[in-house]
Each structure stands twice: as C-alpha cells, then as structure tokens.
C-alpha positions in Angstrom: 0.0 0.0 0.0 1.3 3.5 -0.9 0.4 6.6 1.0 -0.4 10.1 -0.3 1.4 13.0 1.4 -0.3 16.3 1.9 1.5 19.6 2.5 -0.5 22.5 3.9 0.9 26.1 3.7 -0.5 28.6 6.2 0.6 32.1 6.8 -0.2 35.8 6.7 -1.5 37.6 3.7 1.5 38.5 1.4 3.8 36.0 3.2 4.7 34.2 -0.1 2.5 31.1 0.3 1.3 31.0 -3.3 4.8 31.7 -4.7 6.3 28.9 -2.5 3.4 26.5 -3.4 3.9 27.0 -7.1 7.7 26.4 -6.9 7.2 23.4 -4.6 4.6 21.8 -6.9 6.8 22.3 -10.0 9.8 20.7 -8.3 7.9 17.9 -6.6 5.4 17.1 -9.4 2.7 17.8 -6.9 -0.9 19.0 -7.4 -1.8 22.4 -6.0 -5.2 23.4 -4.8 -5.7 27.1 -4.0 -8.9 28.3 -2.5 -8.1 31.8 -3.8 -7.9 30.6 -7.4 -11.2 28.6 -7.1 -13.0 31.6 -5.6 -11.7 34.0 -8.3 -12.7 31.7 -11.1 -16.0 30.6 -9.8 -17.5 33.5 -7.8 -15.7 36.9 -7.7 -17.2 38.1 -10.9 -20.7 37.7 -9.4 -19.8 39.1 -6.0 -22.0 41.8 -4.4 -20.3 45.1 -4.0 -19.1 45.7 -1.3 -18.2 42.1 -0.6 -20.4 40.6 2.1 -18.7 38.3 4.5 -21.6 35.8 4.7 -21.8 35.6 0.9 -18.0 35.0 0.6 -17.7 32.5 3.5 -20.6 30.4 2.1 -18.7 30.1 -1.2 -15.3 29.5 0.5 -17.0 26.6 2.3 -18.4 25.1 -0.9 -15.0 25.4 -2.6 -13.3 23.8 0.4 -15.7 20.9 0.3 -15.2 20.4 -3.4 -11.4 20.4 -3.0 -11.6 17.8 -0.2 -13.9 15.6 -2.3 -11.5 15.7 -5.2 -8.6 14.9 -2.9 -10.4 12.0 -1.2 -12.0 10.5 -4.2 -9.2 11.1 -6.7 -5.7 11.7 -5.5 -5.9 10.2 -2.1 -8.1 7.4 -3.2 -5.6 6.3 -5.9 -2.8 6.0 -3.3 -4.5 3.0 -1.8 -6.1 1.7 -4.9 -9.6 3.2 -4.2 -11.3 6.3 -5.4 -12.7 7.1 -8.8 -9.5 8.7 -10.1 -11.6 11.6 -11.3 -10.5 15.2 -11.5 
C-alpha cells in the first residue's frame, strides 16, 4: 500500500505562500489546490459590492468541500487503490 502525502501552507497575507506552493509543486510534481484561485474563477465576478462576509464565506466553504472531495475520491483514493480517479 502506498500513501499520499499532503503539505499545507499557512501564513499571513502576502507572506509568499502561493509563490512557494507554485515552486514546490513544480519541483515535486505535486498537485496544488488554492482556495483563492477557485474563488476567483467561480465566484468573484458575481460578488456583491461591497463584498459581504456571509456571501463570501458560504462560497469558500463550498470550494473547500469540493477540494476535499477531489482529494479524497481522486488523488488520495488512488494512493490505496480506491477512489474514482476523477479530477
């Protein structure tokens, strides 16, 4: 049985997390999931102005759930032979 390894990057705004994650994933051949990229692509163009915290957090939660489903059913599932292998 092989195991998947997850790396989480946490830090302050502007600390360089995204830059480090991009470099790391290129070097390691890893897959990167960024909540900021998902939010920008899926929701920000429809965001109310000014941004409402409840509106944004509901969508962050949905993106987070989708990312975890993809990890569990795809990437992590393949590590032990399970999962659907889907994107």
